[in-house]
C-alpha positions in Angstrom: 80.2 101.2 75.6 79.0 102.1 78.7 79.1 105.8 80.0 79.1 106.6 83.8 78.7 109.9 85.3 79.7 109.7 89.1 78.7 112.9 91.3 80.6 113.7 93.9 78.7 117.3 95.0 75.3 117.8 94.3 75.4 121.7 93.9 71.8 122.2 92.9 68.6 122.4 90.7 67.8 124.7 88.3 64.2 124.4 87.8 62.8 120.7 87.9 58.9 119.8 87.2 57.6 116.5 87.5 59.5 114.7 85.3 62.6 117.0 84.4 65.2 119.1 86.6 68.3 120.6 85.9 71.0 120.5 88.1 74.6 121.7 88.6 76.7 118.9 89.6 80.1 118.4 90.3 81.4 115.3 89.2 83.7 112.5 86.4 82.4 111.0 83.8 84.2 107.9 83.0 86.8 108.4 85.8 88.0 111.4 84.1 88.9 115.0 86.1 86.4 116.4 87.4 84.0 118.9 86.2 80.9 121.4 86.2 78.1 119.8 84.5 75.2 121.9 83.5 72.2 118.7 82.8 68.6 117.9 82.5 67.8 114.6 84.6 64.9 112.6 84.0 64.7 110.4 87.2 68.6 109.4 87.4 69.3 109.5 84.3 71.2 112.0 82.4 70.3 114.1 79.3 71.6 116.6 77.1 74.2 119.0 78.9 77.7 121.1 79.1 80.9 120.5 81.1 82.6 123.0 81.9 86.1 123.0 83.6 86.7 125.9 86.3 88.6 128.4 83.9 86.0 127.4 81.4 83.3 128.1 84.4 84.8 131.5 85.3 84.2 132.8 81.5 80.4 131.8 81.6 79.6 133.7 84.6 81.4 136.5 82.7 79.0 135.9 79.9 76.1 135.0 81.9 76.7 138.8 84.0 77.3 140.5 80.4 73.9 138.4 79.3 71.7 139.4 82.5 72.8 143.4 81.4 72.0 143.0 78.2 68.5 145.7 77.4 66.7 142.8 74.7 67.2 140.6 77.8 63.3 141.8 80.3 
């Protein structure tokens, strides 16, 4: 089974080294509705990551802001 990911917009890189990069993209998997994709890439090969809808991204932003404010994270 072939899995296709069409990047519609490259938002940015979170980090990168010689082999891998963590990227945020907007795209479509197998012709489905566009999603926000946060994933590690090796060259042009997608590796592990997550996809979130616009609604899920809004919740994720709130949760990340809470995590960033946590005293345990320093």
